[in-house]
TORPAZA-166222 format. One record per residue (C-alpha): residue in one letter; x negated, y negated, z. Coordinates in steps of 0.1 Angstrom, whole numbers, padded with zeros to 4 digits, always signed. Layout:
BEGIN
AXYZ/...
END
This chain:
BEGIN
V+0114-0019-0078/A+0082-0002-0087/S+0090+0005-0124/Q+0102-0021-0149/K+0117+0007-0170/Y+0137+0020-0140/A+0149-0016-0132/E+0160-0021-0168/H+0178+0013-0168/K+0196+0003-0135/G+0204-0032-0148/I+0183-0048-0122/K+0170-0082-0133/S+0138-0091-0115/K+0106-0110-0124/I+0085-0086-0103/A+0099-0053-0113/G+0070-0030-0122/K+0044-0053-0107/V+0044-0041-0071/D+0010-0042-0053/L+0024-0038-0018/T+0050-0018+0000/L+0062-0024+0035/V+0075+0004+0057/P+0094+0002+0090/N+0071+0024+0110/I+0039+0045+0107/E+0057+0078+0102/C+0076+0064+0072/G+0044+0049+0059/N+0026+0082+0062/V+0052+0101+0042/H+0055+0073+0016/C+0017+0071+0011/K+0011+0108+0009/T+0039+0111-0016/L+0023+0085-0038/V-0012+0099-0035/H-0004+0136-0040/Y+0024+0132-0067/C+0016+0100-0084/H-0022+0100-0081/A-0021+0065-0065/Q-0051+0049-0047/M-0043+0036-0012/A-0057+0012+0013/G-0044+0014+0048/L-0042-0015+0071/V-0023-0025+0102/L-0016-0062+0104/G-0005-0084+0133/A-0035-0082+0156/M-0062-0108+0157/V-0080-0089+0129/P-0067-0063+0104/I-0071-0027+0116/V-0083-0002+0091/L-0061+0029+0092/V-0072+0059+0072/S-0067+0096+0074/R-0095+0121+0079/S-0085+0137+0046/D-0086+0104+0026/P-0111+0103-0002/P-0141+0080+0002/E-0125+0056-0024/S-0095+0051-0001/K-0117+0044+0029/F-0137+0019+0009/L-0106+0002-0005/S-0092-0001+0031/M-0124-0017+0044/A-0126-0041+0014/L-0090-0052+0018/A-0095-0058+0055/C-0126-0080+0047/I-0106-0100+0022/I-0076-0105+0046/S-0098-0113+0076/G-0116-0140+0056/G-0083-0159+0057/M-0077-0155+0094/K-0090-0183+0116/
END
């Protein structure tokens, strides 16, 4: 649950409610809709990666702001540092 206030309202007891740094989606289409909703309506900052290959794959949109592209590359560097 992304909001601690929402979790409390719904009676959800969770140590991580409101502290979400990562969301997983079942496919790229769902991820695209999810991320665009967060960016356009919630003013979220995004970093796009595909995991599962030998190295992380940076996945950004042509319309992404420079900050999002930078965050994606930075996250890929951090993650790839742990891949051996």
